[in-house]
N, C-alpha and C positions, 0 to 999 in steps of 0.2 A: 504494499499499500503506499508506504513511505519510506524511503531507504536513507538511513542516517549515514551510510558509508559515503553518501554524495554531498553530504553537508559539509560546507568548508569551515575552516577555524573561526573566521569572523562571525558567522551565523550562530556557531556554538557559544562564542563570547557573548553575543547579544542575547541569546537565549538564557545563558547564566546570569546576565546582567538583570533581566526581566524577573528571574526567579528570585534572586537575592534581594533586589530592590522591593519587590513586592512582598516578599517575607518580611521585611522591616517594616513596610506600609501596614501589613496586617496586624501586626503587633501595635502599632500606633492608632489604628482604626478601633481597635478593641480597648485600649487603654486610655486613651485621650477622653473621651466622654466622661469616664468614670473619675479620671483625675480633676476634669472641670467641675465635676459635681462636689468632690472633695473640697475644691477651692470656694465653692459657695454659688456657682452658677446655676440659674433656673434652667429648666427643660427648654424654655425658649432661647435663652442665652446659649445653651449647649447646642441647640440645633443651628443657630446662626454661626457658632464656630466651625461646626462641620461643614457649612455651606461656603465658608469664606475661600478655601482653596478653589472650589468650582467657579465661583464668581471671578476670581483672578484669572483663572484659566481662560475664561470666555473673553475677558477684556484684552489680555495679552498675548494669547497664543499666536494669532497671525503675524503680529509684529515679531514675536521671538522666532518664528519660523523664518521670517526674513532676515533676522540677525544671525540665525544658524547658517543660512545661504553664505552670508557675506563672510563669516570668520571659518566656515567649514563645519560640516555636520559633526565631525568627529570632536573637534574642538568644543563646539556647543553641547555635546553630549558630556564630555568630561566636566565641563564647568557646571552643568546642571547636576550631575552626579556629586560633586563636591559640595554644592550648596545644599542638595538633599541630605547628605550626611551631616553637614552643620545643623540643619534643622532638628535632628534628633538630639544632638548635643546640647543644643540650646533648650529644648524641652526639659533636659534633666535639670536645668538650674532655673527654670521659671517657677514664679511663686505669686504672680498676679494676673488677673484676668487680661489685662491689656496686653501683657506679654504673650499670651497664649493666641491671641488675635493677630498679633505682630507676627509670630513665628508661622502661623498658618498662612499668612500672606505671603511670607518668603518661600514657604512650601509652594504654593501655587505658582509663584514665579519660576521656580526650579523645574516644576512640571510643564510648565509652558514652553520651556526651552527643550526639556528633554523629550516630551512625547514626538514633536515633528522631527527631531534630529534622529531619533532611533527608528521611527518608521521609514525615514528616508535611507538609513543606513540598510536596513532589512532590505528595501527596494532595490538598492544599489547591488548588494552583495548575494541576493538570492537569484536563483535560476529563473528566468522570466516563463518557463514552462511548469514551473512548480512554485509559484509564488504564493499560492494558498496554502501549500504545504509550509513554506517558510514562516508565514504569519501564525499558522496553527501551532507549530512548535512553540513560538514565542508566547502567544495568548495563553496555550494550555500550560505552560510553565508559571506563567503569572496567576492564573486562576488557582492551581494547585497550591502555589507558595501563599497565596491570600488566604485560603482556608487554614493551611498549617500554621500561618502566623497568628491567626485568632486563637487556635488552639495553643500555640506556645505562649501567649500573653496571658491566657487564663493559668497557664501551669507557673508561669515566672511570679505572677502577682500572688498565687498560693504559697509558692515556696520562699518567697521574700516577706511574707506578711504583708502585703500591698506597698511595697517600697518602690513607688513610682520612678524614683530617680535612678535606681538600680536597672529597672526596666526600660527606661529611656537610653541608659548607656550601653546596654547590652544591643539595644536597636542601633545605635551610632555604630559601634564596632561590626555588626552585620552589614549595615549600608556601606561601610568604608571598603568592603571586600570587592565591590562592583568596579572599582577604578583600576585595579592591574589588569583585568581580563580585557576591558575597554581599551586601555592604553596599549598593550602589547600585542593584541590579537586583531584588532579592527584596523583596517588601513584608512589612512585619511588623505591619500592622493588622488583616489578615483573620482572625486568631484572635480578637482582642478583639470584633469585630464578632459573629462567631459565638457567643462566649460571652455576649454581652449578649442576642441572641435567644434563647439556651438558657435563660438565667435569667428572661427576660420570660415565657417560656411554662412554666416550671417548676411552678407550681401547678396549671395546667390539666393538664399531663401527669401529675402526681402523682394527680389526681382519677381520670383515666382509667386510670391503672395499678392504682388501688386496685379500680376495677370490674372489671378485666380479670385481676386476680390477679398474682403474683410473676413470671410466666413471663418477660416481654421482657428485663428487666435480667439476669435469670440467663442467659437464652438467649445475650445477647451475650459474657458472660464464658466461657460453655461453649464458644462457638464460637472464642474467642481461645485458651483453653486447648486446644482441639483441634488448633488451628494450631501450638502450641508443640511438640506431639507429632509432626506431621507434619514440622515443621522439623528435630526431633532425628533421626528415622529417616532422613530424605534426607541429612542433613549428615554423620552417622556412617558411612552406607553409602559416601558419596562421599569423605570424608577417609581411611577406613582404607587407601585404596590411592593417592590422589594424591599425598600428601606424600612416597611412596616411589617415585614413577615414575621419576626418574633412577637409583635403585639398581636396581630390577627390569628397567629397560631395558638396562643395561649388564652387570648380573651373571646375569640370567636369560635374556634375550633375545639377548644377544651384540651388542647395539649399541655403537658409539663414543659417547664423550661429545659428540662434535660432532653426531653423528647425533641423539642424544637432545635435544640443545639445539635443533636445527633443528625438531623437532616443535613446540616451544612457538611457533614463528613461524607454522607452519601452523596451530596452534590458534587463534592470533589472528585470522586470516583467517575461519576457520570461525565464530567468536564473532561477529565483526563481521557476517556474513550472518545467522546463527541469531537473535540477539538480535532486531532489527527484525521479522524475519519471524514468530517466534513471539510477539512483542508485539501484532502485527495479528491474528494467529490466536487470541489470548486474547481481544481485544476483539470478534472476529467471531463465535467459537463458544465462548466461555465459558472458564472457569478450568481446569475438569477435564481436558480434552485435553491441556493444556499442561503440567500438574502430572504428569500419567501418562508423559509424554516422559521425565521425569528419572529415575524408576524404571527404565523401559524401557532407557535409556542406561547406567545402572548395572549392570543384568543383561547387557546385550549386550556391553559392553565387557568384563566379566569372562570371558564365553565366549570372546571372541577371544583374550583373554589365555592362557586355557587350552588353546585348541584349535590357536592358532596362534603358539607361543612363539618369535617371530623379529621381525625388524625391521617386515615388513610387518603382522603382526598386530598388534604393539604400538604401531605408528603409527596403524593404523585404529582401534584400541581408543580411543587417547588422544583421537584427534579425534572419535569418537562420545561419549565421556564429557564432552569439553568443549563440543560442541554440544549435548548435553542440560543441561549446566549453563548455558549461555546461553539455551536456550529456557525453562527453569524459572524463572531469575529475574524476568522480566516478570510472568508469571502470579503468583509468590510475592508481589512488591511489590502488584500489582492487588488480590489476595485480602486483604492486610493492610490496605489502604486501605478495601476495602469494609466489613471489620469494624470498623476504627477509625473509620469515618465515621458509626457508630452512636452513639459517645459523643464527639463533635467536641472538647469540654472537655477531654477525657483523652486526645486522640489520639496524642500523643507518648508518653504514658506506655503506652498499650495497643500502639504499635509496639514499644517496648522490651521489653514483656512477651512479645510473640509472637516476638521475635528470641532469646529466651534459649535455646530449643530447638535452634535454628541453630547458635548459639555454642557451647552445650555439646557438641553433636555434633562440632564442628570440633576442639574439645580433646580429647575422648575418643576419636576416631576413629583417630589415629595411635597412641595408645597402645594401643588394643585390636588395631588391626592390627599393630603390633609384637610383641605376646604371641602372638597367633595365628601368626605367622610363625616365632616361635622354638619354638612348640609343633608345629605341623603343616605347616610350610613355606608356600611362596607358594600351593599348591593350596588349602590349609585357608583361607587369606584370601579366595582368590576365590570358593570355595564358599560361605563365610559370606556374603560380600557378595551373592551371587545370592539366597540365602534372605532376606536382609534386604530386597533390593528388592521380593521378591513379598510380604513382609509389609507393606512401605509401601503398595503398591497396595490390599491388603486394608484396611489402616487407612485409607487415603483414601477409598474406596467406602463403607465403613461409618460414618465418624465425620465426614469433612469434607463429602461430597457424597451424603449419603443424601437422598432425596426427604422434604419436608416432610410429605406425607401417611403416610410410613411410620412416623411418630411417634404415640404414643397421643393420640387425639383427646380434649379435655377434656370434661367432663360438660356444661358450658354454654358457649353461643358468644357472649360480650359483643361489642359493637363494638369492633374493633381499635383500639388506640393507635398513635400515628405511629411510636414505636419498634418496636412489634410489626411493623407493615406494612415498616419498613424490614428488620427482621430477617428477615421472611419472604422479601423481595427477596434478600437475600444468600445464604440458604439454598437459594433456588430460581434464583439467577441462572444456572446453567449449563444450557442447553437439552438438553444430552446427558444430564442427570440425574446 
């Protein structure tokens, strides 16, 4: 299905970076809200603290992607990882709410630079014929590490008697392990070579573009903006219930806290299997079928929660939800790689731009879910989620995966430019149409 022997050292280093960094992030995710409560923050203040990183990411990621293109994606990633490691260290010595908010803002800044840089590096170092598999290994490693990190955080807090300083220092040590792998095994010159080739052929391409009209350049950015909308719809649909799962599992389905926690371990196993499988399917059958899986999982899990409000239904729904997420991520990364590959000199910037919708949905989803819950109860949230899942399918079919021949044909048919041919290839990459 997926052949590790063909995976180069750079990809292995990037997968290791994703695993180690997400392991530390999982510990922070579990421990920080508890630490905030110990410092006296209310539930609303704690929720705002959790949301700060997402807000900063939405605001800064496009500009951070542009910066990564200017300084080099490897340098941008190394700087972001150093900043991310510093965040864990600062948490260990924070003792006031304003310090927590400041550190979370710095965390958002580091993530704004890191995400476009690492996505661009995976796209550059991966095999174009197996791009879905490359992203599958990366996102699977992150998902597994996130679940393990939460389990490790619980164990550390128990063993240390809730000594948060020790927990944060352990996270700092773990996060620092990512730098050697990236520095020594991820090449940094490939972007400059690609830039040189692109600059060398710029005049010839400009002449071709003038003959062909303004379509190709505009087409690339239209595709990127279309992906922004798709990411927003999928992310807001998923996050409006995902963040509340422990609450609805215990209060609505009657599960114990231990039972709800055990579901996350089962989800880690499902994601470990689903990620590589759907990465291979994305490479074999195109992006569309695997993107469709995510919306189907959102709708299906909501139906399970509605029709079987018990431990079995909520376990099956959560596993379906997380399996859909794991199946979607490889195709999502490969789709962004396809489009950003049309503007390689701006690859990180375009990666950052296409992530904005995903990040915005992740911030607004819990807010919208909470408001719907207060107004119409959990049933209102789940029905709205099903409607959004259907709208996402319609959006993907009409905006992202419509056939090239469905568009209005130009009056003249000049010889295609390189960019036009590449744009056409992305638009028609999915054999299923």
